[in-house]
N, CA, C and O atoms as a GROMACS GRO file, in nm:
protein
  556
    1MET      N    1   5.020  -3.846  -3.365
    1MET     CA    2   4.908  -3.903  -3.333
    1MET      C    3   4.773  -3.811  -3.383
    1MET      O    4   4.754  -3.702  -3.330
    2GLU      N    5   4.690  -3.857  -3.477
    2GLU     CA    6   4.576  -3.788  -3.521
    2GLU      C    7   4.481  -3.780  -3.416
    2GLU      O    8   4.476  -3.874  -3.336
    3LYS      N    9   4.393  -3.670  -3.400
    3LYS     CA   10   4.283  -3.661  -3.302
    3LYS      C   11   4.183  -3.699  -3.383
    3LYS      O   12   4.180  -3.667  -3.502
    4THR      N   13   4.079  -3.782  -3.314
    4THR     CA   14   3.962  -3.805  -3.385
    4THR      C   15   3.859  -3.698  -3.381
    4THR      O   16   3.842  -3.638  -3.275
    5LYS      N   17   3.797  -3.670  -3.476
    5LYS     CA   18   3.689  -3.559  -3.466
    5LYS      C   19   3.566  -3.619  -3.410
    5LYS      O   20   3.521  -3.729  -3.444
    6PHE      N   21   3.506  -3.526  -3.309
    6PHE     CA   22   3.388  -3.569  -3.267
    6PHE      C   23   3.275  -3.551  -3.353
    6PHE      O   24   3.258  -3.444  -3.413
    7ASP      N   25   3.189  -3.659  -3.365
    7ASP     CA   26   3.070  -3.665  -3.462
    7ASP      C   27   2.953  -3.660  -3.361
    7ASP      O   28   2.932  -3.754  -3.284
    8PHE      N   29   2.875  -3.547  -3.363
    8PHE     CA   30   2.770  -3.504  -3.272
    8PHE      C   31   2.648  -3.644  -3.276
    8PHE      O   32   2.607  -3.698  -3.174
    9TRP      N   33   2.610  -3.680  -3.405
    9TRP     CA   34   2.509  -3.768  -3.404
    9TRP      C   35   2.572  -3.911  -3.367
    9TRP      O   36   2.499  -3.986  -3.302
   10LYS      N   37   2.682  -3.950  -3.396
   10LYS     CA   38   2.719  -4.088  -3.359
   10LYS      C   39   2.789  -4.094  -3.212
   10LYS      O   40   2.790  -4.198  -3.146
   11ASP      N   41   2.842  -3.983  -3.172
   11ASP     CA   42   2.916  -3.996  -3.038
   11ASP      C   43   2.833  -3.953  -2.926
   11ASP      O   44   2.881  -3.948  -2.813
   12HIS      N   45   2.693  -3.917  -2.951
   12HIS     CA   46   2.616  -3.902  -2.840
   12HIS      C   47   2.525  -4.008  -2.821
   12HIS      O   48   2.486  -4.069  -2.920
   13SER      N   49   2.485  -4.042  -2.706
   13SER     CA   50   2.385  -4.152  -2.660
   13SER      C   51   2.250  -4.104  -2.714
   13SER      O   52   2.227  -3.986  -2.740
   14HIS      N   53   2.157  -4.208  -2.730
   14HIS     CA   54   2.032  -4.198  -2.778
   14HIS      C   55   1.959  -4.105  -2.672
   14HIS      O   56   1.898  -4.004  -2.707
   15GLN      N   57   1.969  -4.138  -2.567
   15GLN     CA   58   1.906  -4.055  -2.438
   15GLN      C   59   1.946  -3.918  -2.435
   15GLN      O   60   1.864  -3.831  -2.402
   16PHE      N   61   2.081  -3.887  -2.470
   16PHE     CA   62   2.111  -3.740  -2.486
   16PHE      C   63   2.050  -3.677  -2.610
   16PHE      O   64   2.000  -3.565  -2.600
   17LEU      N   65   2.049  -3.737  -2.721
   17LEU     CA   66   1.982  -3.662  -2.845
   17LEU      C   67   1.843  -3.657  -2.819
   17LEU      O   68   1.793  -3.548  -2.846
   18GLU      N   69   1.756  -3.756  -2.769
   18GLU     CA   70   1.620  -3.748  -2.732
   18GLU      C   71   1.592  -3.609  -2.650
   18GLU      O   72   1.512  -3.522  -2.684
   19MET      N   73   1.670  -3.609  -2.541
   19MET     CA   74   1.649  -3.493  -2.447
   19MET      C   75   1.695  -3.369  -2.503
   19MET      O   76   1.627  -3.268  -2.485
   20ALA      N   77   1.800  -3.362  -2.567
   20ALA     CA   78   1.849  -3.246  -2.609
   20ALA      C   79   1.776  -3.178  -2.731
   20ALA      O   80   1.787  -3.058  -2.759
   21LEU      N   81   1.707  -3.263  -2.794
   21LEU     CA   82   1.621  -3.225  -2.914
   21LEU      C   83   1.475  -3.216  -2.887
   21LEU      O   84   1.397  -3.152  -2.958
   22GLY      N   85   1.444  -3.283  -2.783
   22GLY     CA   86   1.294  -3.288  -2.749
   22GLY      C   87   1.242  -3.151  -2.689
   22GLY      O   88   1.313  -3.089  -2.610
   23HIS      N   89   1.128  -3.108  -2.724
   23HIS     CA   90   1.069  -2.988  -2.664
   23HIS      C   91   0.921  -3.014  -2.610
   23HIS      O   92   0.841  -2.923  -2.588
   24GLU      N   93   0.894  -3.145  -2.593
   24GLU     CA   94   0.740  -3.153  -2.548
   24GLU      C   95   0.704  -3.111  -2.412
   24GLU      O   96   0.587  -3.093  -2.376
   25LYS      N   97   0.803  -3.098  -2.339
   25LYS     CA   98   0.782  -3.051  -2.199
   25LYS      C   99   0.801  -2.912  -2.174
   25LYS      O  100   0.765  -2.865  -2.066
   26ASN      N  101   0.859  -2.830  -2.273
   26ASN     CA  102   0.905  -2.710  -2.269
   26ASN      C  103   0.789  -2.601  -2.300
   26ASN      O  104   0.754  -2.561  -2.411
   27GLU      N  105   0.736  -2.561  -2.163
   27GLU     CA  106   0.630  -2.468  -2.163
   27GLU      C  107   0.629  -2.415  -2.033
   27GLU      O  108   0.673  -2.472  -1.933
   28ARG      N  109   0.570  -2.288  -2.037
   28ARG     CA  110   0.551  -2.226  -1.881
   28ARG      C  111   0.393  -2.251  -1.853
   28ARG      O  112   0.300  -2.245  -1.934
   29LEU      N  113   0.388  -2.279  -1.726
   29LEU     CA  114   0.253  -2.298  -1.662
   29LEU      C  115   0.232  -2.174  -1.580
   29LEU      O  116   0.317  -2.124  -1.506
   30GLU      N  117   0.101  -2.126  -1.602
   30GLU     CA  118   0.056  -1.995  -1.519
   30GLU      C  119   0.026  -2.041  -1.369
   30GLU      O  120   0.062  -1.973  -1.273
   31LYS      N  121  -0.034  -2.144  -1.358
   31LYS     CA  122  -0.094  -2.186  -1.223
   31LYS      C  123  -0.023  -2.309  -1.168
   31LYS      O  124  -0.086  -2.398  -1.109
   32ALA      N  125   0.112  -2.313  -1.187
   32ALA     CA  126   0.189  -2.425  -1.134
   32ALA      C  127   0.174  -2.426  -0.966
   32ALA      O  128   0.154  -2.325  -0.898
   33ASP      N  129   0.189  -2.560  -0.917
   33ASP     CA  130   0.183  -2.582  -0.770
   33ASP      C  131   0.308  -2.540  -0.716
   33ASP      O  132   0.312  -2.492  -0.603
   34GLY      N  133   0.419  -2.556  -0.793
   34GLY     CA  134   0.561  -2.539  -0.768
   34GLY      C  135   0.630  -2.480  -0.870
   34GLY      O  136   0.612  -2.516  -0.986
   35TYR      N  137   0.717  -2.384  -0.839
   35TYR     CA  138   0.789  -2.306  -0.949
   35TYR      C  139   0.949  -2.281  -0.888
   35TYR      O  140   0.968  -2.227  -0.779
   36GLY      N  141   1.052  -2.326  -0.970
   36GLY     CA  142   1.191  -2.284  -0.932
   36GLY      C  143   1.265  -2.236  -1.065
   36GLY      O  144   1.231  -2.276  -1.176
   37LYS      N  145   1.366  -2.150  -1.044
   37LYS     CA  146   1.450  -2.103  -1.140
   37LYS      C  147   1.602  -2.086  -1.108
   37LYS      O  148   1.642  -2.019  -1.012
   38ARG      N  149   1.674  -2.144  -1.185
   38ARG     CA  150   1.820  -2.127  -1.157
   38ARG      C  151   1.887  -2.063  -1.282
   38ARG      O  152   1.852  -2.097  -1.395
   39THR      N  153   1.976  -1.977  -1.263
   39THR     CA  154   2.068  -1.916  -1.363
   39THR      C  155   2.211  -1.980  -1.352
   39THR      O  156   2.264  -1.976  -1.241
   40GLY      N  157   2.276  -2.037  -1.452
   40GLY     CA  158   2.394  -2.101  -1.453
   40GLY      C  159   2.507  -1.978  -1.482
   40GLY      O  160   2.480  -1.868  -1.528
   41VAL      N  161   2.644  -2.030  -1.441
   41VAL     CA  162   2.750  -1.948  -1.471
   41VAL      C  163   2.759  -1.899  -1.619
   41VAL      O  164   2.809  -1.791  -1.649
   42CYS      N  165   2.707  -1.985  -1.708
   42CYS     CA  166   2.700  -1.947  -1.844
   42CYS      C  167   2.602  -1.849  -1.882
   42CYS      O  168   2.609  -1.794  -1.992
   43GLY      N  169   2.510  -1.822  -1.797
   43GLY     CA  170   2.396  -1.720  -1.830
   43GLY      C  171   2.267  -1.772  -1.871
   43GLY      O  172   2.164  -1.705  -1.877
   44ASP      N  173   2.280  -1.913  -1.901
   44ASP     CA  174   2.154  -1.973  -1.932
   44ASP      C  175   2.070  -1.983  -1.809
   44ASP      O  176   2.118  -1.968  -1.697
   45SER      N  177   1.950  -2.008  -1.829
   45SER     CA  178   1.863  -2.025  -1.715
   45SER      C  179   1.752  -2.144  -1.748
   45SER      O  180   1.718  -2.175  -1.862
   46ILE      N  181   1.706  -2.201  -1.634
   46ILE     CA  182   1.603  -2.305  -1.632
   46ILE      C  183   1.501  -2.269  -1.546
   46ILE      O  184   1.536  -2.222  -1.438
   47GLU      N  185   1.371  -2.282  -1.570
   47GLU     CA  186   1.258  -2.269  -1.491
   47GLU      C  187   1.182  -2.405  -1.501
   47GLU      O  188   1.159  -2.466  -1.606
   48ILE      N  189   1.149  -2.442  -1.378
   48ILE     CA  190   1.081  -2.568  -1.364
   48ILE      C  191   0.934  -2.546  -1.302
   48ILE      O  192   0.916  -2.465  -1.211
   49TYR      N  193   0.837  -2.616  -1.352
   49TYR     CA  194   0.705  -2.595  -1.315
   49TYR      C  195   0.644  -2.740  -1.280
   49TYR      O  196   0.647  -2.830  -1.364
   50LEU      N  197   0.589  -2.759  -1.152
   50LEU     CA  198   0.545  -2.869  -1.108
   50LEU      C  199   0.380  -2.858  -1.094
   50LEU      O  200   0.324  -2.760  -1.044
   51SER      N  201   0.316  -2.965  -1.142
   51SER     CA  202   0.163  -2.985  -1.113
   51SER      C  203   0.176  -3.128  -1.006
   51SER      O  204   0.240  -3.232  -1.025
   52VAL      N  205   0.100  -3.095  -0.904
   52VAL     CA  206   0.091  -3.192  -0.796
   52VAL      C  207  -0.052  -3.234  -0.768
   52VAL      O  208  -0.141  -3.148  -0.766
   53VAL      N  209  -0.078  -3.356  -0.746
   53VAL     CA  210  -0.210  -3.421  -0.695
   53VAL      C  211  -0.162  -3.494  -0.576
   53VAL      O  212  -0.082  -3.587  -0.588
   54GLY      N  213  -0.212  -3.454  -0.452
   54GLY     CA  214  -0.179  -3.535  -0.338
   54GLY      C  215  -0.036  -3.515  -0.312
   54GLY      O  216   0.010  -3.401  -0.306
   55ASP      N  217   0.046  -3.633  -0.294
   55ASP     CA  218   0.186  -3.614  -0.268
   55ASP      C  219   0.277  -3.667  -0.394
   55ASP      O  220   0.396  -3.698  -0.388
   56ARG      N  221   0.200  -3.669  -0.499
   56ARG     CA  222   0.270  -3.708  -0.622
   56ARG      C  223   0.276  -3.574  -0.719
   56ARG      O  224   0.194  -3.482  -0.725
   57ILE      N  225   0.393  -3.592  -0.790
   57ILE     CA  226   0.409  -3.498  -0.912
   57ILE      C  227   0.328  -3.549  -1.017
   57ILE      O  228   0.370  -3.657  -1.060
   58GLU      N  229   0.236  -3.511  -1.067
   58GLU     CA  230   0.158  -3.556  -1.176
   58GLU      C  231   0.230  -3.504  -1.307
   58GLU      O  232   0.255  -3.592  -1.390
   59SER      N  233   0.265  -3.384  -1.336
   59SER     CA  234   0.341  -3.326  -1.448
   59SER      C  235   0.456  -3.231  -1.420
   59SER      O  236   0.458  -3.164  -1.317
   60VAL      N  237   0.550  -3.225  -1.511
   60VAL     CA  238   0.655  -3.136  -1.482
   60VAL      C  239   0.682  -3.056  -1.631
   60VAL      O  240   0.684  -3.120  -1.736
   61SER      N  241   0.699  -2.930  -1.628
   61SER     CA  242   0.724  -2.869  -1.739
   61SER      C  243   0.848  -2.778  -1.710
   61SER      O  244   0.882  -2.756  -1.594
   62TYR      N  245   0.911  -2.727  -1.812
   62TYR     CA  246   1.030  -2.638  -1.803
   62TYR      C  247   1.028  -2.537  -1.909
   62TYR      O  248   0.965  -2.552  -2.014
   63TYR      N  249   1.103  -2.428  -1.876
   63TYR     CA  250   1.119  -2.324  -1.986
   63TYR      C  251   1.293  -2.307  -1.973
   63TYR      O  252   1.344  -2.295  -1.861
   64THR      N  253   1.363  -2.307  -2.080
   64THR     CA  254   1.508  -2.259  -2.077
   64THR      C  255   1.520  -2.165  -2.212
   64THR      O  256   1.451  -2.168  -2.314
   65ASP      N  257   1.632  -2.079  -2.176
   65ASP     CA  258   1.672  -1.985  -2.275
   65ASP      C  259   1.823  -2.040  -2.321
   65ASP      O  260   1.898  -1.970  -2.389
   66GLY      N  261   1.852  -2.149  -2.282
   66GLY     CA  262   1.974  -2.208  -2.296
   66GLY      C  263   2.016  -2.293  -2.412
   66GLY      O  264   1.943  -2.314  -2.509
   67CYS      N  265   2.126  -2.336  -2.400
   67CYS     CA  266   2.187  -2.424  -2.510
   67CYS      C  267   2.132  -2.568  -2.523
   67CYS      O  268   2.037  -2.600  -2.452
   68LEU      N  269   2.180  -2.647  -2.603
   68LEU     CA  270   2.128  -2.785  -2.626
   68LEU      C  271   2.169  -2.869  -2.496
   68LEU      O  272   2.094  -2.957  -2.455
   69HIS      N  273   2.262  -2.846  -2.446
   69HIS     CA  274   2.296  -2.920  -2.323
   69HIS      C  275   2.217  -2.875  -2.194
   69HIS      O  276   2.196  -2.952  -2.101
   70THR      N  277   2.173  -2.741  -2.195
   70THR     CA  278   2.083  -2.696  -2.084
   70THR      C  279   1.946  -2.752  -2.109
   70THR      O  280   1.878  -2.785  -2.012
   71ASN      N  281   1.892  -2.768  -2.249
   71ASN     CA  282   1.767  -2.828  -2.261
   71ASN      C  283   1.772  -2.975  -2.244
   71ASN      O  284   1.671  -3.030  -2.200
   72ALA      N  285   1.880  -3.047  -2.275
   72ALA     CA  286   1.893  -3.193  -2.233
   72ALA      C  287   1.875  -3.215  -2.088
   72ALA      O  288   1.814  -3.313  -2.045
   73CYS      N  289   1.932  -3.118  -2.006
   73CYS     CA  290   1.938  -3.155  -1.857
   73CYS      C  291   1.785  -3.122  -1.805
   73CYS      O  292   1.724  -3.196  -1.727
   74ALA      N  293   1.734  -3.004  -1.860
   74ALA     CA  294   1.601  -2.952  -1.813
   74ALA      C  295   1.493  -3.054  -1.863
   74ALA      O  296   1.390  -3.056  -1.796
   75ASN      N  297   1.500  -3.136  -1.968
   75ASN     CA  298   1.410  -3.219  -2.026
   75ASN      C  299   1.416  -3.351  -1.947
   75ASN      O  300   1.318  -3.424  -1.930
   76THR      N  301   1.544  -3.378  -1.899
   76THR     CA  302   1.570  -3.501  -1.831
   76THR      C  303   1.498  -3.488  -1.695
   76THR      O  304   1.429  -3.578  -1.647
   77ILE      N  305   1.521  -3.360  -1.632
   77ILE     CA  306   1.466  -3.340  -1.487
   77ILE      C  307   1.323  -3.376  -1.515
   77ILE      O  308   1.269  -3.467  -1.453
   78ALA      N  309   1.251  -3.296  -1.620
   78ALA     CA  310   1.113  -3.314  -1.628
   78ALA      C  311   1.067  -3.466  -1.639
   78ALA      O  312   0.966  -3.508  -1.581
   79ARG      N  313   1.144  -3.543  -1.715
   79ARG     CA  314   1.114  -3.694  -1.741
   79ARG      C  315   1.124  -3.762  -1.596
   79ARG      O  316   1.037  -3.843  -1.562
   80MET      N  317   1.225  -3.729  -1.516
   80MET     CA  318   1.259  -3.788  -1.414
   80MET      C  319   1.189  -3.778  -1.296
   80MET      O  320   1.187  -3.868  -1.212
   81ALA      N  321   1.118  -3.647  -1.285
   81ALA     CA  322   1.047  -3.609  -1.168
   81ALA      C  323   0.896  -3.636  -1.189
   81ALA      O  324   0.821  -3.629  -1.091
   82GLU      N  325   0.850  -3.666  -1.310
   82GLU     CA  326   0.711  -3.686  -1.333
   82GLU      C  327   0.664  -3.825  -1.292
   82GLU      O  328   0.729  -3.928  -1.310
   83ASN      N  329   0.546  -3.815  -1.237
   83ASN     CA  330   0.478  -3.947  -1.182
   83ASN      C  331   0.554  -4.009  -1.063
   83ASN      O  332   0.546  -4.131  -1.045
   84ILE      N  333   0.624  -3.936  -0.987
   84ILE     CA  334   0.676  -3.982  -0.873
   84ILE      C  335   0.648  -3.911  -0.743
   84ILE      O  336   0.600  -3.798  -0.753
   85SER      N  337   0.672  -3.960  -0.625
   85SER     CA  338   0.619  -3.873  -0.500
   85SER      C  339   0.714  -3.752  -0.502
   85SER      O  340   0.814  -3.743  -0.573
   86ILE      N  341   0.670  -3.660  -0.415
   86ILE     CA  342   0.745  -3.537  -0.384
   86ILE      C  343   0.872  -3.581  -0.299
   86ILE      O  344   0.979  -3.525  -0.323
   87LYS      N  345   0.864  -3.670  -0.212
   87LYS     CA  346   0.978  -3.717  -0.132
   87LYS      C  347   1.088  -3.776  -0.246
   87LYS      O  348   1.203  -3.731  -0.242
   88GLN      N  349   1.055  -3.864  -0.334
   88GLN     CA  350   1.148  -3.911  -0.427
   88GLN      C  351   1.215  -3.807  -0.521
   88GLN      O  352   1.331  -3.813  -0.561
   89ALA      N  353   1.134  -3.720  -0.549
   89ALA     CA  354   1.194  -3.604  -0.637
   89ALA      C  355   1.305  -3.551  -0.578
   89ALA      O  356   1.405  -3.540  -0.649
   90TRP      N  357   1.310  -3.510  -0.445
   90TRP     CA  358   1.418  -3.472  -0.365
   90TRP      C  359   1.551  -3.532  -0.382
   90TRP      O  360   1.652  -3.465  -0.357
   91ASP      N  361   1.560  -3.663  -0.424
   91ASP     CA  362   1.660  -3.754  -0.462
   91ASP      C  363   1.734  -3.734  -0.583
   91ASP      O  364   1.848  -3.778  -0.598
   92ILE      N  365   1.659  -3.658  -0.685
   92ILE     CA  366   1.721  -3.633  -0.827
   92ILE      C  367   1.832  -3.544  -0.809
   92ILE      O  368   1.830  -3.431  -0.759
   93SER      N  369   1.938  -3.615  -0.860
   93SER     CA  370   2.077  -3.512  -0.843
   93SER      C  371   2.133  -3.488  -0.975
   93SER      O  372   2.102  -3.553  -1.074
   94PRO      N  373   2.216  -3.392  -0.973
   94PRO     CA  374   2.295  -3.354  -1.102
   94PRO      C  375   2.366  -3.495  -1.169
   94PRO      O  376   2.376  -3.521  -1.289
   95GLU      N  377   2.408  -3.574  -1.059
   95GLU     CA  378   2.479  -3.703  -1.123
   95GLU      C  379   2.395  -3.798  -1.190
   95GLU      O  380   2.430  -3.869  -1.285
   96ALA      N  381   2.260  -3.795  -1.124
   96ALA     CA  382   2.165  -3.875  -1.176
   96ALA      C  383   2.117  -3.829  -1.326
   96ALA      O  384   2.086  -3.913  -1.411
   97VAL      N  385   2.113  -3.702  -1.348
   97VAL     CA  386   2.077  -3.642  -1.479
   97VAL      C  387   2.190  -3.674  -1.568
   97VAL      O  388   2.163  -3.715  -1.681
   98ALA      N  389   2.319  -3.659  -1.533
   98ALA     CA  390   2.432  -3.675  -1.628
   98ALA      C  391   2.432  -3.834  -1.653
   98ALA      O  392   2.445  -3.871  -1.770
   99ASP      N  393   2.420  -3.926  -1.560
   99ASP     CA  394   2.423  -4.063  -1.567
   99ASP      C  395   2.311  -4.100  -1.680
   99ASP      O  396   2.343  -4.171  -1.775
  100TYR      N  397   2.190  -4.054  -1.669
  100TYR     CA  398   2.094  -4.069  -1.761
  100TYR      C  399   2.118  -4.038  -1.899
  100TYR      O  400   2.083  -4.117  -1.986
  101LEU      N  401   2.182  -3.914  -1.930
  101LEU     CA  402   2.226  -3.856  -2.050
  101LEU      C  403   2.336  -3.939  -2.104
  101LEU      O  404   2.352  -3.939  -2.226
  102LYS      N  405   2.420  -4.015  -2.025
  102LYS     CA  406   2.537  -4.086  -2.055
  102LYS      C  407   2.639  -4.001  -2.122
  102LYS      O  408   2.752  -4.018  -2.077
  103THR      N  409   2.627  -3.912  -2.219
  103THR     CA  410   2.733  -3.848  -2.285
  103THR      C  411   2.726  -3.697  -2.265
  103THR      O  412   2.755  -3.625  -2.360
  104LEU      N  413   2.689  -3.645  -2.151
  104LEU     CA  414   2.689  -3.511  -2.122
  104LEU      C  415   2.834  -3.468  -2.106
  104LEU      O  416   2.903  -3.526  -2.022
  105PRO      N  417   2.886  -3.366  -2.184
  105PRO     CA  418   3.032  -3.344  -2.157
  105PRO      C  419   3.069  -3.293  -2.027
  105PRO      O  420   2.994  -3.218  -1.964
  106ALA      N  421   3.175  -3.328  -1.987
  106ALA     CA  422   3.229  -3.278  -1.840
  106ALA      C  423   3.209  -3.123  -1.822
  106ALA      O  424   3.163  -3.075  -1.718
  107ALA      N  425   3.250  -3.047  -1.934
  107ALA     CA  426   3.238  -2.919  -1.930
  107ALA      C  427   3.097  -2.866  -1.920
  107ALA      O  428   3.075  -2.749  -1.888
  108GLU      N  429   3.010  -2.944  -1.946
  108GLU     CA  430   2.855  -2.897  -1.934
  108GLU      C  431   2.783  -2.952  -1.818
  108GLU      O  432   2.660  -2.952  -1.816
  109PHE      N  433   2.865  -3.004  -1.708
  109PHE     CA  434   2.773  -3.077  -1.606
  109PHE      C  435   2.726  -2.948  -1.515
  109PHE      O  436   2.654  -2.969  -1.417
  110HIS      N  437   2.757  -2.848  -1.542
  110HIS     CA  438   2.686  -2.731  -1.460
  110HIS      C  439   2.546  -2.719  -1.511
  110HIS      O  440   2.461  -2.671  -1.436
  111CYS      N  441   2.518  -2.755  -1.624
  111CYS     CA  442   2.376  -2.779  -1.685
  111CYS      C  443   2.299  -2.854  -1.605
  111CYS      O  444   2.185  -2.819  -1.575
  112ALA      N  445   2.356  -2.970  -1.562
  112ALA     CA  446   2.287  -3.078  -1.472
  112ALA      C  447   2.267  -3.019  -1.341
  112ALA      O  448   2.160  -3.038  -1.283
  113GLU      N  449   2.364  -2.947  -1.287
  113GLU     CA  450   2.354  -2.877  -1.152
  113GLU      C  451   2.247  -2.778  -1.162
  113GLU      O  452   2.159  -2.771  -1.076
  114MET      N  453   2.251  -2.702  -1.264
  114MET     CA  454   2.136  -2.592  -1.270
  114MET      C  455   1.999  -2.654  -1.289
  114MET      O  456   1.908  -2.592  -1.236
  115ALA      N  457   1.968  -2.761  -1.353
  115ALA     CA  458   1.842  -2.842  -1.366
  115ALA      C  459   1.792  -2.873  -1.240
  115ALA      O  460   1.680  -2.842  -1.199
  116ALA      N  461   1.901  -2.954  -1.162
  116ALA     CA  462   1.869  -2.997  -1.032
  116ALA      C  463   1.827  -2.902  -0.942
  116ALA      O  464   1.728  -2.910  -0.869
  117GLY      N  465   1.917  -2.799  -0.950
  117GLY     CA  466   1.876  -2.695  -0.860
  117GLY      C  467   1.745  -2.624  -0.874
  117GLY      O  468   1.680  -2.592  -0.774
  118ALA      N  469   1.701  -2.596  -1.005
  118ALA     CA  470   1.582  -2.545  -1.048
  118ALA      C  471   1.467  -2.632  -0.971
  118ALA      O  472   1.373  -2.579  -0.911
  119LEU      N  473   1.488  -2.768  -0.982
  119LEU     CA  474   1.380  -2.862  -0.944
  119LEU      C  475   1.385  -2.847  -0.783
  119LEU      O  476   1.280  -2.852  -0.718
  120GLN      N  477   1.487  -2.833  -0.733
  120GLN     CA  478   1.499  -2.813  -0.584
  120GLN      C  479   1.431  -2.701  -0.530
  120GLN      O  480   1.362  -2.711  -0.429
  121ARG      N  481   1.448  -2.587  -0.597
  121ARG     CA  482   1.372  -2.468  -0.577
  121ARG      C  483   1.232  -2.488  -0.610
  121ARG      O  484   1.150  -2.436  -0.534
  122ALA      N  485   1.193  -2.548  -0.702
  122ALA     CA  486   1.040  -2.569  -0.728
  122ALA      C  487   0.981  -2.646  -0.615
  122ALA      O  488   0.876  -2.609  -0.564
  123LEU      N  489   1.048  -2.760  -0.573
  123LEU     CA  490   0.985  -2.825  -0.447
  123LEU      C  491   0.993  -2.756  -0.324
  123LEU      O  492   0.913  -2.786  -0.235
  124VAL      N  493   1.093  -2.652  -0.301
  124VAL     CA  494   1.092  -2.562  -0.190
  124VAL      C  495   0.942  -2.475  -0.203
  124VAL      O  496   0.856  -2.470  -0.115
  125ASN      N  497   0.938  -2.422  -0.312
  125ASN     CA  498   0.825  -2.342  -0.346
  125ASN      C  499   0.686  -2.423  -0.342
  125ASN      O  500   0.582  -2.369  -0.305
  126LEU      N  501   0.692  -2.544  -0.381
  126LEU     CA  502   0.573  -2.641  -0.359
  126LEU      C  503   0.533  -2.648  -0.202
  126LEU      O  504   0.414  -2.638  -0.171
  127GLY      N  505   0.623  -2.664  -0.114
  127GLY     CA  506   0.609  -2.668   0.014
  127GLY      C  507   0.562  -2.551   0.062
  127GLY      O  508   0.464  -2.551   0.137
  128GLU      N  509   0.630  -2.427   0.023
  128GLU     CA  510   0.561  -2.319   0.077
  128GLU      C  511   0.416  -2.276   0.022
  128GLU      O  512   0.339  -2.213   0.094
  129MET      N  513   0.384  -2.312  -0.098
  129MET     CA  514   0.258  -2.308  -0.138
  129MET      C  515   0.146  -2.384  -0.071
  129MET      O  516   0.035  -2.335  -0.047
  130GLN      N  517   0.187  -2.518  -0.040
  130GLN     CA  518   0.105  -2.616   0.035
  130GLN      C  519   0.082  -2.565   0.173
  130GLN      O  520  -0.021  -2.604   0.228
  131ARG      N  521   0.169  -2.474   0.247
  131ARG     CA  522   0.160  -2.438   0.383
  131ARG      C  523   0.080  -2.314   0.382
  131ARG      O  524   0.004  -2.288   0.475
  132SER      N  525   0.096  -2.226   0.268
  132SER     CA  526   0.025  -2.109   0.253
  132SER      C  527  -0.047  -2.084   0.126
  132SER      O  528  -0.018  -1.993   0.049
  133SER      N  529  -0.156  -2.182   0.109
  133SER     CA  530  -0.218  -2.192  -0.030
  133SER      C  531  -0.264  -2.071  -0.080
  133SER      O  532  -0.258  -2.058  -0.202
  134TRP      N  533  -0.318  -1.964  -0.002
  134TRP     CA  534  -0.350  -1.838  -0.052
  134TRP      C  535  -0.271  -1.760  -0.140
  134TRP      O  536  -0.319  -1.690  -0.228
  135LYS      N  537  -0.111  -1.776  -0.109
  135LYS     CA  538  -0.021  -1.714  -0.197
  135LYS      C  539  -0.022  -1.762  -0.342
  135LYS      O  540   0.030  -1.693  -0.429
  136LYS      N  541  -0.073  -1.867  -0.366
  136LYS     CA  542  -0.076  -1.924  -0.510
  136LYS      C  543  -0.185  -1.821  -0.599
  136LYS      O  544  -0.176  -1.807  -0.721
  137LEU      N  545  -0.273  -1.764  -0.528
  137LEU     CA  546  -0.359  -1.675  -0.599
  137LEU      C  547  -0.307  -1.531  -0.635
  137LEU      O  548  -0.368  -1.450  -0.706
  138TYR      N  549  -0.195  -1.514  -0.581
  138TYR     CA  550  -0.128  -1.393  -0.617
  138TYR      C  551   0.000  -1.408  -0.710
  138TYR      O  552   0.073  -1.310  -0.730
  139ARG      N  553   0.024  -1.529  -0.764
  139ARG     CA  554   0.127  -1.550  -0.829
  139ARG      C  555   0.121  -1.471  -0.967
  139ARG      O  556   0.214  -1.479  -1.047
   0.00000   0.00000   0.00000
């Protein structure tokens, strides 16, 4: 039985290709309201930056030094978390990221875990900054 060869362009979903190849949200913010970073078992890392107005996340950006799969997951987190409430952002899971991408390989699921973990750390940091806003001046 002949094994079919994987065709990157044809066998990935439109969502995966858009997120993996897009870099519109890939930037570091100096004065973010919330910041979180995770490094995966593979050595890739994702940094998430949140800008918040009231109880809503106005914008999300990220920085990654990782592979295409890591970029796809970080970009997906940025898209999913933007323009929603802080409370809703807590519900974004690695499974939601993988479901959105549709064709994230199972061996790369750790990238979705890393991205969701970076978002959770950014949300924790946001809460700390809101309770002690003077800390933001020393970032």
